PDB file of N, CA, C and O in Angstrom:
ATOM      1  N   MET A   1      64.797  61.800   2.486  1.00  0.00           N
ATOM      2  CA  MET A   1      65.550  60.888   3.286  1.00  0.00           C
ATOM      3  C   MET A   1      64.801  59.559   3.325  1.00  0.00           C
ATOM      4  O   MET A   1      63.597  59.511   3.579  1.00  0.00           O
ATOM      5  N   ALA A   2      65.545  58.480   3.066  1.00  0.00           N
ATOM      6  CA  ALA A   2      64.936  57.149   3.027  1.00  0.00           C
ATOM      7  C   ALA A   2      65.067  56.483   4.386  1.00  0.00           C
ATOM      8  O   ALA A   2      66.081  56.609   5.073  1.00  0.00           O
ATOM      9  N   VAL A   3      64.024  55.780   4.746  1.00  0.00           N
ATOM     10  CA  VAL A   3      64.018  55.069   6.025  1.00  0.00           C
ATOM     11  C   VAL A   3      64.131  53.570   5.724  1.00  0.00           C
ATOM     12  O   VAL A   3      63.412  53.038   4.879  1.00  0.00           O
ATOM     13  N   ALA A   4      65.036  52.912   6.423  1.00  0.00           N
ATOM     14  CA  ALA A   4      65.212  51.471   6.211  1.00  0.00           C
ATOM     15  C   ALA A   4      64.019  50.723   6.775  1.00  0.00           C
ATOM     16  O   ALA A   4      63.575  50.994   7.890  1.00  0.00           O
ATOM     17  N   LYS A   5      63.503  49.779   5.996  1.00  0.00           N
ATOM     18  CA  LYS A   5      62.343  49.016   6.438  1.00  0.00           C
ATOM     19  C   LYS A   5      62.749  47.815   7.296  1.00  0.00           C
ATOM     20  O   LYS A   5      61.961  47.347   8.117  1.00  0.00           O
ATOM     21  N   GLU A   6      63.961  47.323   7.110  1.00  0.00           N
ATOM     22  CA  GLU A   6      64.420  46.176   7.889  1.00  0.00           C
ATOM     23  C   GLU A   6      65.480  46.636   8.870  1.00  0.00           C
ATOM     24  O   GLU A   6      66.291  47.519   8.590  1.00  0.00           O
ATOM     25  N   ARG A   7      65.440  46.002  10.029  1.00  0.00           N
ATOM     26  CA  ARG A   7      66.461  46.321  11.016  1.00  0.00           C
ATOM     27  C   ARG A   7      67.704  45.484  10.735  1.00  0.00           C
ATOM     28  O   ARG A   7      67.618  44.294  10.432  1.00  0.00           O
ATOM     29  N   VAL A   8      68.839  46.122  10.841  1.00  0.00           N
ATOM     30  CA  VAL A   8      70.097  45.425  10.624  1.00  0.00           C
ATOM     31  C   VAL A   8      70.413  44.614  11.876  1.00  0.00           C
ATOM     32  O   VAL A   8      70.337  45.126  12.993  1.00  0.00           O
ATOM     33  N   GLY A   9      70.766  43.350  11.681  1.00  0.00           N
ATOM     34  CA  GLY A   9      71.117  42.501  12.812  1.00  0.00           C
ATOM     35  C   GLY A   9      69.913  41.897  13.506  1.00  0.00           C
ATOM     36  O   GLY A   9      70.049  41.286  14.566  1.00  0.00           O
ATOM     37  N   ALA A  10      68.754  42.058  12.929  1.00  0.00           N
ATOM     38  CA  ALA A  10      67.554  41.494  13.549  1.00  0.00           C
ATOM     39  C   ALA A  10      67.541  39.986  13.341  1.00  0.00           C
ATOM     40  O   ALA A  10      68.113  39.477  12.377  1.00  0.00           O
ATOM     41  N   SER A  11      66.887  39.281  14.248  1.00  0.00           N
ATOM     42  CA  SER A  11      66.795  37.827  14.122  1.00  0.00           C
ATOM     43  C   SER A  11      65.851  37.474  12.979  1.00  0.00           C
ATOM     44  O   SER A  11      64.955  38.250  12.648  1.00  0.00           O
ATOM     45  N   PRO A  12      66.051  36.302  12.374  1.00  0.00           N
ATOM     46  CA  PRO A  12      65.201  35.900  11.256  1.00  0.00           C
ATOM     47  C   PRO A  12      63.770  35.657  11.723  1.00  0.00           C
ATOM     48  O   PRO A  12      63.520  35.474  12.914  1.00  0.00           O
ATOM     49  N   PRO A  13      62.843  35.657  10.787  1.00  0.00           N
ATOM     50  CA  PRO A  13      61.448  35.389  11.149  1.00  0.00           C
ATOM     51  C   PRO A  13      61.304  34.020  11.818  1.00  0.00           C
ATOM     52  O   PRO A  13      62.167  33.159  11.644  1.00  0.00           O
ATOM     53  N   PRO A  14      60.226  33.805  12.580  1.00  0.00           N
ATOM     54  CA  PRO A  14      60.050  32.540  13.306  1.00  0.00           C
ATOM     55  C   PRO A  14      60.076  31.303  12.416  1.00  0.00           C
ATOM     56  O   PRO A  14      60.516  30.243  12.862  1.00  0.00           O
ATOM     57  N   GLU A  15      59.616  31.407  11.167  1.00  0.00           N
ATOM     58  CA  GLU A  15      59.642  30.249  10.276  1.00  0.00           C
ATOM     59  C   GLU A  15      61.077  29.807  10.005  1.00  0.00           C
ATOM     60  O   GLU A  15      61.380  28.614  10.006  1.00  0.00           O
ATOM     61  N   GLN A  16      61.951  30.775   9.774  1.00  0.00           N
ATOM     62  CA  GLN A  16      63.353  30.452   9.513  1.00  0.00           C
ATOM     63  C   GLN A  16      64.038  29.954  10.780  1.00  0.00           C
ATOM     64  O   GLN A  16      64.922  29.100  10.705  1.00  0.00           O
ATOM     65  N   GLN A  17      63.647  30.469  11.938  1.00  0.00           N
ATOM     66  CA  GLN A  17      64.246  30.015  13.191  1.00  0.00           C
ATOM     67  C   GLN A  17      63.969  28.538  13.417  1.00  0.00           C
ATOM     68  O   GLN A  17      64.860  27.804  13.846  1.00  0.00           O
ATOM     69  N   SER A  18      62.758  28.090  13.139  1.00  0.00           N
ATOM     70  CA  SER A  18      62.438  26.677  13.345  1.00  0.00           C
ATOM     71  C   SER A  18      63.218  25.802  12.368  1.00  0.00           C
ATOM     72  O   SER A  18      63.637  24.699  12.718  1.00  0.00           O
ATOM     73  N   GLN A  19      63.414  26.296  11.131  1.00  0.00           N
ATOM     74  CA  GLN A  19      64.200  25.533  10.163  1.00  0.00           C
ATOM     75  C   GLN A  19      65.657  25.447  10.604  1.00  0.00           C
ATOM     76  O   GLN A  19      66.293  24.403  10.459  1.00  0.00           O
ATOM     77  N   VAL A  20      66.179  26.536  11.138  1.00  0.00           N
ATOM     78  CA  VAL A  20      67.558  26.543  11.612  1.00  0.00           C
ATOM     79  C   VAL A  20      67.697  25.582  12.782  1.00  0.00           C
ATOM     80  O   VAL A  20      68.679  24.842  12.854  1.00  0.00           O
ATOM     81  N   LYS A  21      66.743  25.577  13.692  1.00  0.00           N
ATOM     82  CA  LYS A  21      66.814  24.678  14.839  1.00  0.00           C
ATOM     83  C   LYS A  21      66.762  23.224  14.398  1.00  0.00           C
ATOM     84  O   LYS A  21      67.477  22.384  14.944  1.00  0.00           O
ATOM     85  N   TRP A  22      65.919  22.918  13.410  1.00  0.00           N
ATOM     86  CA  TRP A  22      65.854  21.545  12.919  1.00  0.00           C
ATOM     87  C   TRP A  22      67.170  21.152  12.266  1.00  0.00           C
ATOM     88  O   TRP A  22      67.647  20.032  12.452  1.00  0.00           O
ATOM     89  N   GLY A  23      67.753  22.059  11.509  1.00  0.00           N
ATOM     90  CA  GLY A  23      69.043  21.777  10.880  1.00  0.00           C
ATOM     91  C   GLY A  23      70.132  21.536  11.911  1.00  0.00           C
ATOM     92  O   GLY A  23      70.941  20.620  11.765  1.00  0.00           O
ATOM     93  N   GLU A  24      70.155  22.358  12.951  1.00  0.00           N
ATOM     94  CA  GLU A  24      71.133  22.178  14.020  1.00  0.00           C
ATOM     95  C   GLU A  24      70.908  20.856  14.741  1.00  0.00           C
ATOM     96  O   GLU A  24      71.865  20.163  15.086  1.00  0.00           O
ATOM     97  N   ARG A  25      69.661  20.509  14.966  1.00  0.00           N
ATOM     98  CA  ARG A  25      69.358  19.244  15.649  1.00  0.00           C
ATOM     99  C   ARG A  25      69.809  18.052  14.816  1.00  0.00           C
ATOM    100  O   ARG A  25      70.334  17.077  15.353  1.00  0.00           O
ATOM    101  N   ILE A  26      69.606  18.132  13.515  1.00  0.00           N
ATOM    102  CA  ILE A  26      70.033  17.035  12.641  1.00  0.00           C
ATOM    103  C   ILE A  26      71.549  16.896  12.674  1.00  0.00           C
ATOM    104  O   ILE A  26      72.074  15.789  12.792  1.00  0.00           O
ATOM    105  N   ILE A  27      72.250  18.017  12.569  1.00  0.00           N
ATOM    106  CA  ILE A  27      73.711  17.985  12.586  1.00  0.00           C
ATOM    107  C   ILE A  27      74.218  17.483  13.932  1.00  0.00           C
ATOM    108  O   ILE A  27      75.139  16.667  13.976  1.00  0.00           O
ATOM    109  N   GLU A  28      73.633  17.956  15.033  1.00  0.00           N
ATOM    110  CA  GLU A  28      74.037  17.488  16.357  1.00  0.00           C
ATOM    111  C   GLU A  28      73.810  15.985  16.498  1.00  0.00           C
ATOM    112  O   GLU A  28      74.643  15.282  17.070  1.00  0.00           O
ATOM    113  N   THR A  29      72.695  15.494  15.983  1.00  0.00           N
ATOM    114  CA  THR A  29      72.397  14.067  16.066  1.00  0.00           C
ATOM    115  C   THR A  29      73.401  13.255  15.263  1.00  0.00           C
ATOM    116  O   THR A  29      73.860  12.208  15.719  1.00  0.00           O
ATOM    117  N   VAL A  30      73.745  13.729  14.073  1.00  0.00           N
ATOM    118  CA  VAL A  30      74.724  13.022  13.242  1.00  0.00           C
ATOM    119  C   VAL A  30      76.080  12.977  13.941  1.00  0.00           C
ATOM    120  O   VAL A  30      76.741  11.938  13.940  1.00  0.00           O
ATOM    121  N   ILE A  31      76.496  14.084  14.535  1.00  0.00           N
ATOM    122  CA  ILE A  31      77.783  14.130  15.234  1.00  0.00           C
ATOM    123  C   ILE A  31      77.765  13.208  16.448  1.00  0.00           C
ATOM    124  O   ILE A  31      78.734  12.489  16.692  1.00  0.00           O
ATOM    125  N   LYS A  32      76.677  13.222  17.209  1.00  0.00           N
ATOM    126  CA  LYS A  32      76.575  12.341  18.382  1.00  0.00           C
ATOM    127  C   LYS A  32      76.594  10.877  17.971  1.00  0.00           C
ATOM    128  O   LYS A  32      77.257  10.060  18.610  1.00  0.00           O
ATOM    129  N   MET A  33      75.869  10.541  16.909  1.00  0.00           N
ATOM    130  CA  MET A  33      75.847   9.154  16.445  1.00  0.00           C
ATOM    131  C   MET A  33      77.239   8.719  15.970  1.00  0.00           C
ATOM    132  O   MET A  33      77.648   7.580  16.198  1.00  0.00           O
ATOM    133  N   GLY A  34      77.957   9.621  15.316  1.00  0.00           N
ATOM    134  CA  GLY A  34      79.322   9.303  14.897  1.00  0.00           C
ATOM    135  C   GLY A  34      80.238   9.060  16.084  1.00  0.00           C
ATOM    136  O   GLY A  34      81.050   8.135  16.065  1.00  0.00           O
ATOM    137  N   GLY A  35      80.114   9.885  17.114  1.00  0.00           N
ATOM    138  CA  GLY A  35      80.925   9.701  18.317  1.00  0.00           C
ATOM    139  C   GLY A  35      80.598   8.415  19.044  1.00  0.00           C
ATOM    140  O   GLY A  35      81.497   7.686  19.461  1.00  0.00           O
ATOM    141  N   ILE A  36      79.317   8.135  19.196  1.00  0.00           N
ATOM    142  CA  ILE A  36      78.897   6.916  19.893  1.00  0.00           C
ATOM    143  C   ILE A  36      79.322   5.679  19.109  1.00  0.00           C
ATOM    144  O   ILE A  36      79.799   4.705  19.692  1.00  0.00           O
ATOM    145  N   SER A  37      79.148   5.716  17.793  1.00  0.00           N
ATOM    146  CA  SER A  37      79.529   4.543  16.995  1.00  0.00           C
ATOM    147  C   SER A  37      81.037   4.316  17.028  1.00  0.00           C
ATOM    148  O   SER A  37      81.477   3.166  17.032  1.00  0.00           O
ATOM    149  N   SER A  38      81.837   5.373  17.050  1.00  0.00           N
ATOM    150  CA  SER A  38      83.288   5.181  17.121  1.00  0.00           C
ATOM    151  C   SER A  38      83.691   4.584  18.464  1.00  0.00           C
ATOM    152  O   SER A  38      84.592   3.747  18.519  1.00  0.00           O
ATOM    153  N   ILE A  39      83.039   4.998  19.548  1.00  0.00           N
ATOM    154  CA  ILE A  39      83.329   4.415  20.862  1.00  0.00           C
ATOM    155  C   ILE A  39      82.950   2.937  20.883  1.00  0.00           C
ATOM    156  O   ILE A  39      83.699   2.112  21.405  1.00  0.00           O
ATOM    157  N   VAL A  40      81.798   2.601  20.321  1.00  0.00           N
ATOM    158  CA  VAL A  40      81.354   1.199  20.284  1.00  0.00           C
ATOM    159  C   VAL A  40      82.307   0.360  19.444  1.00  0.00           C
ATOM    160  O   VAL A  40      82.647  -0.758  19.831  1.00  0.00           O
ATOM    161  N   ILE A  41      82.742   0.878  18.306  1.00  0.00           N
ATOM    162  CA  ILE A  41      83.656   0.129  17.434  1.00  0.00           C
ATOM    163  C   ILE A  41      84.991  -0.109  18.132  1.00  0.00           C
ATOM    164  O   ILE A  41      85.540  -1.208  18.049  1.00  0.00           O
ATOM    165  N   ILE A  42      85.520   0.900  18.817  1.00  0.00           N
ATOM    166  CA  ILE A  42      86.786   0.736  19.538  1.00  0.00           C
ATOM    167  C   ILE A  42      86.630  -0.281  20.663  1.00  0.00           C
ATOM    168  O   ILE A  42      87.532  -1.086  20.895  1.00  0.00           O
ATOM    169  N   ALA A  43      85.495  -0.256  21.367  1.00  0.00           N
ATOM    170  CA  ALA A  43      85.251  -1.236  22.427  1.00  0.00           C
ATOM    171  C   ALA A  43      85.175  -2.649  21.850  1.00  0.00           C
ATOM    172  O   ALA A  43      85.694  -3.589  22.452  1.00  0.00           O
ATOM    173  N   LEU A  44      84.537  -2.807  20.694  1.00  0.00           N
ATOM    174  CA  LEU A  44      84.464  -4.126  20.064  1.00  0.00           C
ATOM    175  C   LEU A  44      85.841  -4.615  19.610  1.00  0.00           C
ATOM    176  O   LEU A  44      86.141  -5.803  19.722  1.00  0.00           O
ATOM    177  N   ILE A  45      86.674  -3.715  19.103  1.00  0.00           N
ATOM    178  CA  ILE A  45      88.042  -4.089  18.725  1.00  0.00           C
ATOM    179  C   ILE A  45      88.814  -4.550  19.952  1.00  0.00           C
ATOM    180  O   ILE A  45      89.526  -5.553  19.898  1.00  0.00           O
ATOM    181  N   PHE A  46      88.679  -3.823  21.060  1.00  0.00           N
ATOM    182  CA  PHE A  46      89.358  -4.195  22.301  1.00  0.00           C
ATOM    183  C   PHE A  46      88.902  -5.573  22.775  1.00  0.00           C
ATOM    184  O   PHE A  46      89.728  -6.398  23.163  1.00  0.00           O
ATOM    185  N   LEU A  47      87.592  -5.828  22.747  1.00  0.00           N
ATOM    186  CA  LEU A  47      87.075  -7.127  23.175  1.00  0.00           C
ATOM    187  C   LEU A  47      87.564  -8.253  22.266  1.00  0.00           C
ATOM    188  O   LEU A  47      87.876  -9.343  22.745  1.00  0.00           O
ATOM    189  N   PHE A  48      87.632  -8.000  20.967  1.00  0.00           N
ATOM    190  CA  PHE A  48      88.136  -9.005  20.031  1.00  0.00           C
ATOM    191  C   PHE A  48      89.599  -9.334  20.323  1.00  0.00           C
ATOM    192  O   PHE A  48      89.977 -10.504  20.371  1.00  0.00           O
ATOM    193  N   LEU A  49      90.423  -8.300  20.519  1.00  0.00           N
ATOM    194  CA  LEU A  49      91.835  -8.536  20.817  1.00  0.00           C
ATOM    195  C   LEU A  49      92.008  -9.270  22.139  1.00  0.00           C
ATOM    196  O   LEU A  49      92.874 -10.136  22.262  1.00  0.00           O
ATOM    197  N   LEU A  50      91.197  -8.931  23.115  1.00  0.00           N
ATOM    198  CA  LEU A  50      91.258  -9.606  24.408  1.00  0.00           C
ATOM    199  C   LEU A  50      90.862 -11.075  24.267  1.00  0.00           C
ATOM    200  O   LEU A  50      91.515 -11.954  24.829  1.00  0.00           O
ATOM    201  N   ARG A  51      89.800 -11.336  23.522  1.00  0.00           N
ATOM    202  CA  ARG A  51      89.326 -12.711  23.337  1.00  0.00           C
ATOM    203  C   ARG A  51      90.348 -13.556  22.586  1.00  0.00           C
ATOM    204  O   ARG A  51      90.565 -14.718  22.930  1.00  0.00           O
ATOM    205  N   GLU A  52      90.969 -12.987  21.572  1.00  0.00           N
ATOM    206  CA  GLU A  52      91.928 -13.744  20.769  1.00  0.00           C
ATOM    207  C   GLU A  52      93.290 -13.871  21.446  1.00  0.00           C
ATOM    208  O   GLU A  52      93.990 -14.861  21.231  1.00  0.00           O
ATOM    209  N   GLY A  53      93.677 -12.899  22.253  1.00  0.00           N
ATOM    210  CA  GLY A  53      95.001 -12.921  22.865  1.00  0.00           C
ATOM    211  C   GLY A  53      95.061 -13.554  24.236  1.00  0.00           C
ATOM    212  O   GLY A  53      96.140 -13.933  24.691  1.00  0.00           O
ATOM    213  N   LEU A  54      93.936 -13.678  24.902  1.00  0.00           N
ATOM    214  CA  LEU A  54      93.919 -14.211  26.266  1.00  0.00           C
ATOM    215  C   LEU A  54      94.438 -15.645  26.354  1.00  0.00           C
ATOM    216  O   LEU A  54      95.167 -15.947  27.299  1.00  0.00           O
ATOM    217  N   PRO A  55      94.110 -16.541  25.435  1.00  0.00           N
ATOM    218  CA  PRO A  55      94.660 -17.900  25.538  1.00  0.00           C
ATOM    219  C   PRO A  55      96.190 -17.935  25.519  1.00  0.00           C
ATOM    220  O   PRO A  55      96.787 -18.768  26.201  1.00  0.00           O
ATOM    221  N   ALA A  56      96.821 -17.072  24.772  1.00  0.00           N
ATOM    222  CA  ALA A  56      98.286 -17.039  24.739  1.00  0.00           C
ATOM    223  C   ALA A  56      98.845 -16.637  26.096  1.00  0.00           C
ATOM    224  O   ALA A  56      99.846 -17.198  26.541  1.00  0.00           O
ATOM    225  N   PHE A  57      98.219 -15.687  26.752  1.00  0.00           N
ATOM    226  CA  PHE A  57      98.692 -15.263  28.066  1.00  0.00           C
ATOM    227  C   PHE A  57      98.398 -16.303  29.140  1.00  0.00           C
ATOM    228  O   PHE A  57      99.104 -16.370  30.146  1.00  0.00           O
ATOM    229  N   LEU A  58      97.374 -17.107  28.939  1.00  0.00           N
ATOM    230  CA  LEU A  58      97.066 -18.156  29.907  1.00  0.00           C
ATOM    231  C   LEU A  58      97.982 -19.366  29.736  1.00  0.00           C
ATOM    232  O   LEU A  58      98.273 -20.055  30.714  1.00  0.00           O
ATOM    233  N   ASP A  59      98.441 -19.637  28.518  1.00  0.00           N
ATOM    234  CA  ASP A  59      99.318 -20.784  28.262  1.00  0.00           C
ATOM    235  C   ASP A  59     100.762 -20.520  28.664  1.00  0.00           C
ATOM    236  O   ASP A  59     101.447 -21.426  29.138  1.00  0.00           O
ATOM    237  N   ILE A  60     101.225 -19.311  28.483  1.00  0.00           N
ATOM    238  CA  ILE A  60     102.621 -18.970  28.754  1.00  0.00           C
ATOM    239  C   ILE A  60     102.698 -18.243  30.094  1.00  0.00           C
ATOM    240  O   ILE A  60     102.002 -17.246  30.285  1.00  0.00           O
ATOM    241  N   PRO A  61     103.527 -18.714  31.026  1.00  0.00           N
ATOM    242  CA  PRO A  61     103.666 -18.005  32.307  1.00  0.00           C
ATOM    243  C   PRO A  61     104.277 -16.613  32.099  1.00  0.00           C
ATOM    244  O   PRO A  61     105.094 -16.411  31.201  1.00  0.00           O
ATOM    245  N   LEU A  62     103.876 -15.679  32.926  1.00  0.00           N
ATOM    246  CA  LEU A  62     104.390 -14.308  32.798  1.00  0.00           C
ATOM    247  C   LEU A  62     105.892 -14.245  33.042  1.00  0.00           C
ATOM    248  O   LEU A  62     106.579 -13.425  32.434  1.00  0.00           O
ATOM    249  N   ARG A  63     106.406 -15.088  33.912  1.00  0.00           N
ATOM    250  CA  ARG A  63     107.847 -15.094  34.175  1.00  0.00           C
ATOM    251  C   ARG A  63     108.616 -15.456  32.902  1.00  0.00           C
ATOM    252  O   ARG A  63     109.670 -14.884  32.624  1.00  0.00           O
ATOM    253  N   GLN A  64     108.087 -16.399  32.138  1.00  0.00           N
ATOM    254  CA  GLN A  64     108.746 -16.781  30.887  1.00  0.00           C
ATOM    255  C   GLN A  64     108.577 -15.689  29.832  1.00  0.00           C
ATOM    256  O   GLN A  64     109.496 -15.423  29.058  1.00  0.00           O
ATOM    257  N   LEU A  65     107.420 -15.069  29.802  1.00  0.00           N
ATOM    258  CA  LEU A  65     107.156 -14.049  28.791  1.00  0.00           C
ATOM    259  C   LEU A  65     107.989 -12.793  29.012  1.00  0.00           C
ATOM    260  O   LEU A  65     108.514 -12.221  28.057  1.00  0.00           O
ATOM    261  N   PHE A  66     108.115 -12.361  30.267  1.00  0.00           N
ATOM    262  CA  PHE A  66     108.853 -11.132  30.563  1.00  0.00           C
ATOM    263  C   PHE A  66     110.250 -11.409  31.102  1.00  0.00           C
ATOM    264  O   PHE A  66     110.884 -10.511  31.658  1.00  0.00           O
ATOM    265  N   GLY A  67     110.732 -12.614  30.950  1.00  0.00           N
ATOM    266  CA  GLY A  67     112.053 -12.983  31.454  1.00  0.00           C
ATOM    267  C   GLY A  67     113.175 -12.467  30.575  1.00  0.00           C
ATOM    268  O   GLY A  67     112.934 -11.932  29.493  1.00  0.00           O
ATOM    269  N   PRO A  68     114.422 -12.633  31.052  1.00  0.00           N
ATOM    270  CA  PRO A  68     115.579 -12.114  30.315  1.00  0.00           C
ATOM    271  C   PRO A  68     116.125 -13.071  29.258  1.00  0.00           C
ATOM    272  O   PRO A  68     117.057 -12.710  28.538  1.00  0.00           O
ATOM    273  N   THR A  69     115.574 -14.274  29.144  1.00  0.00           N
ATOM    274  CA  THR A  69     116.137 -15.250  28.199  1.00  0.00           C
ATOM    275  C   THR A  69     115.414 -15.206  26.859  1.00  0.00           C
ATOM    276  O   THR A  69     114.200 -15.022  26.782  1.00  0.00           O
ATOM    277  N   TRP A  70     116.214 -15.385  25.800  1.00  0.00           N
ATOM    278  CA  TRP A  70     115.650 -15.406  24.446  1.00  0.00           C
ATOM    279  C   TRP A  70     116.316 -16.553  23.691  1.00  0.00           C
ATOM    280  O   TRP A  70     117.395 -16.397  23.120  1.00  0.00           O
ATOM    281  N   TYR A  71     115.655 -17.697  23.701  1.00  0.00           N
ATOM    282  CA  TYR A  71     116.143 -18.879  23.000  1.00  0.00           C
ATOM    283  C   TYR A  71     115.039 -19.378  22.083  1.00  0.00           C
ATOM    284  O   TYR A  71     114.216 -20.189  22.507  1.00  0.00           O
ATOM    285  N   PRO A  72     114.998 -18.915  20.833  1.00  0.00           N
ATOM    286  CA  PRO A  72     113.921 -19.313  19.925  1.00  0.00           C
ATOM    287  C   PRO A  72     113.881 -20.814  19.641  1.00  0.00           C
ATOM    288  O   PRO A  72     112.805 -21.363  19.405  1.00  0.00           O
ATOM    289  N   ILE A  73     115.035 -21.486  19.658  1.00  0.00           N
ATOM    290  CA  ILE A  73     115.053 -22.918  19.368  1.00  0.00           C
ATOM    291  C   ILE A  73     114.334 -23.688  20.472  1.00  0.00           C
ATOM    292  O   ILE A  73     113.641 -24.667  20.194  1.00  0.00           O
ATOM    293  N   GLU A  74     114.492 -23.256  21.707  1.00  0.00           N
ATOM    294  CA  GLU A  74     113.855 -23.926  22.842  1.00  0.00           C
ATOM    295  C   GLU A  74     112.492 -23.315  23.171  1.00  0.00           C
ATOM    296  O   GLU A  74     111.889 -23.658  24.188  1.00  0.00           O
ATOM    297  N   GLU A  75     112.014 -22.431  22.333  1.00  0.00           N
ATOM    298  CA  GLU A  75     110.737 -21.743  22.514  1.00  0.00           C
ATOM    299  C   GLU A  75     110.658 -20.993  23.844  1.00  0.00           C
ATOM    300  O   GLU A  75     109.647 -21.042  24.545  1.00  0.00           O
ATOM    301  N   MET A  76     111.734 -20.308  24.168  1.00  0.00           N
ATOM    302  CA  MET A  76     111.762 -19.428  25.340  1.00  0.00           C
ATOM    303  C   MET A  76     111.906 -18.003  24.812  1.00  0.00           C
ATOM    304  O   MET A  76     112.984 -17.599  24.375  1.00  0.00           O
ATOM    305  N   PHE A  77     110.832 -17.264  24.855  1.00  0.00           N
ATOM    306  CA  PHE A  77     110.813 -15.928  24.263  1.00  0.00           C
ATOM    307  C   PHE A  77     110.591 -14.888  25.353  1.00  0.00           C
ATOM    308  O   PHE A  77     109.452 -14.498  25.610  1.00  0.00           O
ATOM    309  N   GLY A  78     111.641 -14.444  25.982  1.00  0.00           N
ATOM    310  CA  GLY A  78     111.525 -13.377  26.967  1.00  0.00           C
ATOM    311  C   GLY A  78     111.510 -12.026  26.271  1.00  0.00           C
ATOM    312  O   GLY A  78     112.185 -11.838  25.259  1.00  0.00           O
ATOM    313  N   MET A  79     110.749 -11.095  26.804  1.00  0.00           N
ATOM    314  CA  MET A  79     110.603  -9.776  26.175  1.00  0.00           C
ATOM    315  C   MET A  79     111.708  -8.810  26.599  1.00  0.00           C
ATOM    316  O   MET A  79     111.951  -7.820  25.909  1.00  0.00           O
ATOM    317  N   LEU A  80     112.371  -9.073  27.706  1.00  0.00           N
ATOM    318  CA  LEU A  80     113.367  -8.144  28.227  1.00  0.00           C
ATOM    319  C   LEU A  80     114.506  -7.873  27.238  1.00  0.00           C
ATOM    320  O   LEU A  80     114.910  -6.717  27.115  1.00  0.00           O
ATOM    321  N   PRO A  81     115.047  -8.868  26.526  1.00  0.00           N
ATOM    322  CA  PRO A  81     116.105  -8.558  25.555  1.00  0.00           C
ATOM    323  C   PRO A  81     115.643  -7.656  24.412  1.00  0.00           C
ATOM    324  O   PRO A  81     116.458  -6.967  23.800  1.00  0.00           O
ATOM    325  N   LEU A  82     114.361  -7.656  24.124  1.00  0.00           N
ATOM    326  CA  LEU A  82     113.871  -6.795  23.046  1.00  0.00           C
ATOM    327  C   LEU A  82     113.878  -5.326  23.442  1.00  0.00           C
ATOM    328  O   LEU A  82     113.965  -4.448  22.584  1.00  0.00           O
ATOM    329  N   LEU A  83     113.787  -5.062  24.724  1.00  0.00           N
ATOM    330  CA  LEU A  83     113.761  -3.675  25.185  1.00  0.00           C
ATOM    331  C   LEU A  83     115.158  -3.131  25.218  1.00  0.00           C
ATOM    332  O   LEU A  83     115.361  -1.972  25.580  1.00  0.00           O
TER     333      LEU A  83
END
C-alpha cells in the first residue's frame, strides 16, 4: 500500500505564498490606479465643460434660454419647443 507524501488541498510553501501575495498586491495596485485615474479624468472633463460653457450661461438669461419662444432670426432660442 502506497502512502501519499503530499497532502491534498494543502497550502503552498511559504516561498510561493509570498510570491502570490506580491502578485495580488501588484494587480490590486493596478486596478486601484485605473479606478483613480478614471475618476480624475472624468472630473477634469467636467471642469473643462464647466469652464467652456459657463460664459454662455452668464450671457444668456435663463428665462430666454428655457422660454417657449423659438425665433432663430431674432436669436431667441428657447428650449421648451424642443421638448
